[in-house]
N, C-alpha and C positions, 0 to 999 in steps of 0.2 A: 504494500500500499504506500510505503513512504517513497518507493521509486515512481510510482505513479504521479504522486503529489510533486516531486522534485522535476519530474519531466514536464508536468504541466506548468510549472512556475518557468522553467527554461523556455517553454514555447511562448508564455505571456511575456517574458522579459525581452525575448529576441524574436519578436514576431515577424520582422522582415525577413531574416534570415530562414525562418520557419516556412514562411510563406514561399520563398524561393526553392527551398529544399523540397517542399511538397509537390510544386509544379514541376521540378525536375524528375522526382519519383513518379509521377503520374504519366508524363511524356514518356519516360523510359519503359514503363508497364505497357503503355499504349503501343509504343513501338515494337517491343518484344513480341507482344501478342499479334501484332499485323505480320510481323516476320515469320512467326510459326503458322499463321493461316496461309501465308503465301507459300511457304515451303511445302505443306500438305498439299495445296492446290496444284503446284508444279509438279509433285511427285505423282499426282494422278494423271495429269495430261501427258507427262514424259513416258510413264508405264503405257499408255495407250499408243503413243507415237512408236515406242519401241517395239510393241507387239505388231503394230502395222508394218513396219520395216523388216521384221524377222520372218515374215510369210514366204514360205520357199516358192521358188518359181517366178519371182517377180525381179524384173531388171531395174536397176537405178535409173531415176527419171532427173532429167535436168531442169532445174528452176532458177531462173534469173530473178534476183530481188534487187529493186531498185529503191535505195536507201537515200533519204533527204537527211543528212546530218543536222541541218540548220533548222528543222521543224521542231516546234514546241519549245522554243527558246533554247535550241541545242542540245535538248534532253532526248530526242528521238533515238539516237544510236545506241544510248545506254538502255533504254528500255527494250529496244530490238534484241539487244545481245543477252539480256536478263530472261525475258519472257517468250521470245519467238524463235530465235536462232537455235536453241538446244531442241526444240520439237522437231524442226524441219531436219537437222542433222540426225536425230534418232529414228527418224521414218526412213532413213536411207536415201534421201534426195542428194543429187549433186547440186549443191548450192553455190550460185556465182553471185557475189555481191557487187553491185556497182553503185558507188557514191555519187550522188549529183553534186556538182560544185557551182552551179549558176542556173538562172532561171531558162527553162527551155532545154535542159541538158538531157532530161528524161525523153522528151519528145523526140530529139534529135537521135538519141540512142536507139529508140524503136524504130525510128524510120530508116536507119542506115543497118539494121540487124539484117545479118545474111540469112540465118535460118531461126525460126521460131523454136523455143524451147517447149517442154512439157506444160509449163505454166509461167505466167509473169505474176511477180508478187510486188506489191507496191508497199513500201513502208514509209509513210509520211502522212501529209494531210490530203485536203480536197484538191488543193492545187497540183500537187504531184500526180494524183489519180487523174485528173483532167488532161494533164500532159501524156500521160501513157495511152489512154484511151485516144486522144487526138492522133498520137503516132501511130497506133493500130489501125485507125479508120481511114487514116490519110494514104495509106498503102493501097496500091491499085488491087493486089489480089486479096481473096477473101481470107482472113484470118480470125473468123468468129469462132473456130474450133479451139483456139488457145485460150484457155479460161484465164482470167484475171483475179488475182486474191489481193485483199485490202488488209493491211495491218495498220490499226489506228493510232500510231504513234505520233501523229501531227497534233497540233493545237485545235484545229477546225476539222472535224470528221463528220459532217452533216449527212454525207453519202452514205455512211455506215451507221448512223444513228448515235454517235459517241462524240461527247464533247469533254476534252481533256480537262477543262477547268474545273468541272463538276465532278470529278472521279477522286476517290481516295486511294490508298495505296493497294489494298487488297481488290477493289473493284477494278483498277487499271490492270493489275495482274490478270484477273480473271476474263476481262476483255480482251487482252491482247493473247493470252494462251488460247482462248476460244477461237479467235480468228485464226491463229496459226494451225489449230488441230482441224479446223474446217478444210484447210487445205490438204491435210493427210486423209480425211474422210473421203474427200473428192466429190461432194455433193454440190453440183452447180446449179444456177438458175439464171434465166434470161433477164437481162435489164434494159429497160429503155433509155436511150440516149437522146439529147439535144444536139442538134447541128446549128452552130451559130455562125452566120455569115455577114460580113461588113458590106452593105449595099453599094457604097461607093468608097474608094480608097486607092492611092497611087502605089504604095508599097506592095512588093510581092507577098510578104508575110501576111498582111492585112486582108489580101484578096483570098487567102486559103481559109477554110473554114476552122474553126475551134468546136470541138465536141466537149459536152459537160454532161455529168452524171447526176450532178446535186441540184443547182438552181442558179436562175440569174435574179440579181437584186440591184435596185437602183433606187436611192432616196436617202433621207436624213438619217435614218436609222442605221444603214449601212456605213455612211459617213462618219457617224460619231463613233460607232463601234470600232472603227480602224484607228482611232485617236486613243484608245485605252492604255496603251504602254507608256504614254506620256505621264500617266499618274501611277507609276509602277510603286511610288513610295507608299500607297494605301492598300498595297497587298491585295487580298481576294476581293476588295472592294473598288478595284480600278475600273471595272465596266460601269458600275453605278456612279462613280465620281465623274466618269468621261460625260454621261448623260447629264448629269447635275450642272456642270460647268458650260458644257458646249450647247446645250438646248436653247440658250438664249442669244446665240450667235447667229449671224446671217452667212457664214460660210457653208454650213451644209446644204444639201440640195433640198429645200423644203417644197418646192413646185417642181414636179417632173413633167414639164410642158413638152407633150409630144403627140403626134397623130398615131394612133394605133389601129392596125388593119389585122383581122384574123379570120381564118376559115374554120368551119366546124370540123369535128372528129369524123374520120372515115374508116370503116372497117376493112376497106380494099376496093379498088377499082382501077380502071385502066389509066386513070389520070394519075394517081399517087403511087402506083406500084404494079406493073404488069405480072410479076410471078413473085409469089412469096416464098422466099428461099428457107431451107432448113439446113441446120448445121450438118456437115459431114460426119460420117461415123469415125470415130478416132480409134486408134490402134489400142488393142487391149492390153499389150505390155506382157502378156503370159508367154512362157516358153513354147508352148504348144500352138501359138497362133502362127508360127512360120510354116506349119505344114497344112493349116486349114485353107480351104479355097478363099480366095480375095474377092469381095463384092466391090461394085461400084460405090464410092464413098458418097455421092451425092445423091439425094432423094429428091424428086420433083415435088414441089408443093402446089398449093391450089394456084390455078391460073385465073387472073383478074382482067384478061385482055378483052373480054367480051361483056365485063360488068360495067354499066353505066351509072354514075351517080352524079345527078346535076348539083347536088348541094355540096359537093366536094370542092368546087371552083368558087363557090358563092362567097364573096367577102362581105364582112361586117366592120363598120368603122366606128371608132370611139374617139372623141375629140373631147379636150379638156385638160385640167391640170390636177395632179394627183401627188399626194405626199410620198407614196411609195409604189413601186411596181415590181412584183415578184412573178416569175415564171418557173414552173418546175414540172416534173413528170408525175402523172397520176398512177394509180395501180392499173387502171384499165389504159390501153393504148390512145393515151390523149395527153396534151399539155394542159396543165392547170394554172391559169393566170389570175392573180389578185390585184385588184386597184383599190389603193386605200384613199379614203377622201382627205381634203386638206384639214390639218389639225386646228382645233378650237383655239387652243392656248399651248404656251411652253410647259405649264405645270401639268396639263393632260398628257402630254406627249411624255414627260418624265415618268408619270405613274405607269403609263402602257408600257414604256420600254423596259422599265424594272420588272414589270410582269412578265414581259417576253423573255427577259433573262432568266427568270425564276421557273420557266416553263408553264406558267400559268395561263399564258395568252398567245395565240398564234399572231400572225401578221394580220393587223386589223384591216378590215376592208369589206367590200361587199362580197356577195356570194361569189365563189370562185366560177371563172368562166373557162370551159373546156374547149380545146381547139386544137388543130392539127399543125398550122403554122401561124406565127405571130410575127408582124412587122412593126417595128417601132421606129418612127421618124422624129427625133428631136427637133423642136422648132429652132433652137439655138444651142450650138455646140460651143460652150464656154471653155476657157482653159481651165484646167486643174480641176476639172469635173470627172467623175469616175463612176462607172458600175462594176459590179462583181459578178464574174462567172465563176462558180464553184469556189467563191471566197478567193479570188485573184482580181487585182484591179485591172481595168482596161478604160481607155480614153472613151468618153461618151461620142458614139458614133451611130448613124443609122444601120440598123441590124436586121436580120431575118431570121427568126428561130424556127426550125423545123423538126418535127418529132421523127426519130427512127426508131420504130417499135422492135423490141427483141434484137438489138443491134450487137450485144456483147454478152459472153459467158462469164459470170462472176460466181465465186465461191460463197456458199451459204452457210450459215451456222447449224442448219439441220444436221442432225446424226443420220449417217448412212453406213452400212457395213462395208462399202467399197471405198477403196482408197484412191489415189490419183492415177495409179496404173490401170483401174478398171474403169476409167471415164469413157 
């Protein structure tokens, strides 16, 4: 009892030191608990990968990993080495890691690639994924049979439904390991892609299309969110501080003045697609497949050459000014466009933006408009005005967005008994 009384007096007399020691102990206990959970989690995923790699009769498959070391404030490489790379090696893949060193490096690498591997893995954010998809789809030959895997080690990963800023240590390890093991399981799904073309432009690069998997964004919310790193000293509150400070400024794009023209969705006709192509059958990778009869890899799909849809070419025009314009892909083969009305006041914009950061509110606007193509013609192309394509900045120019349904194969997180060799 005397010891307890003495200890209580010491805590009371040295309350500052006691508070600091308690905080350190709590943090250390939390960190140790997280490390234990991560180790148990990684052991489970590594055992599954090792079991898939030890299956007899499988030939090693070559996988190219395009790693962006600068992603997520230069912590992407460390996360990849901890939670993703061991799983790929244990599965028996021949892993070639290519580190990007500049903007457009991933796109150029894919465009100049001599032979496609068994899979292409993107370790980065939405921008790196967009570059890889652009490089794949810009090539003349059909490469939809090469699946693309996404390891969300970047800061913005809207295309995979992951946001790095809102993850704790255990959740980050689980999401990255799950993304890596989905490549081992080999379960793929078709993804819609947006083809974005600049209508007018003199440079060669601007005349070539850019492809996006996530979204197109133009407006004040995007402009202010890009300024969050200026308020690094506020820590996890940097996004909220950015909106609190810049919502009263005139620099963000408060009015997206543009003429918008769109065409309705179409399930298929001779105007938007003569033939629906199916992905060619991939090599099974088993040793006995060498002796089995080879079949024609391409399977003819549905022929739309005789299908006439007058609504496919009908254009609808929208004029006016909007506080935000967003275009993304819907679950069905269609583009989903949202137009936000003008903001009533800066205070209401701040509250709505904070709710969007917390995931409590989507992009405010009218009911989503489904379309097959969207054409955006800005009334004035001012300097230092940008929009985002998969969270990458581009100068504001007149553009045309076209939906490419089921254009690429991407690995999904659903469990499958087959591995990559069985795709």
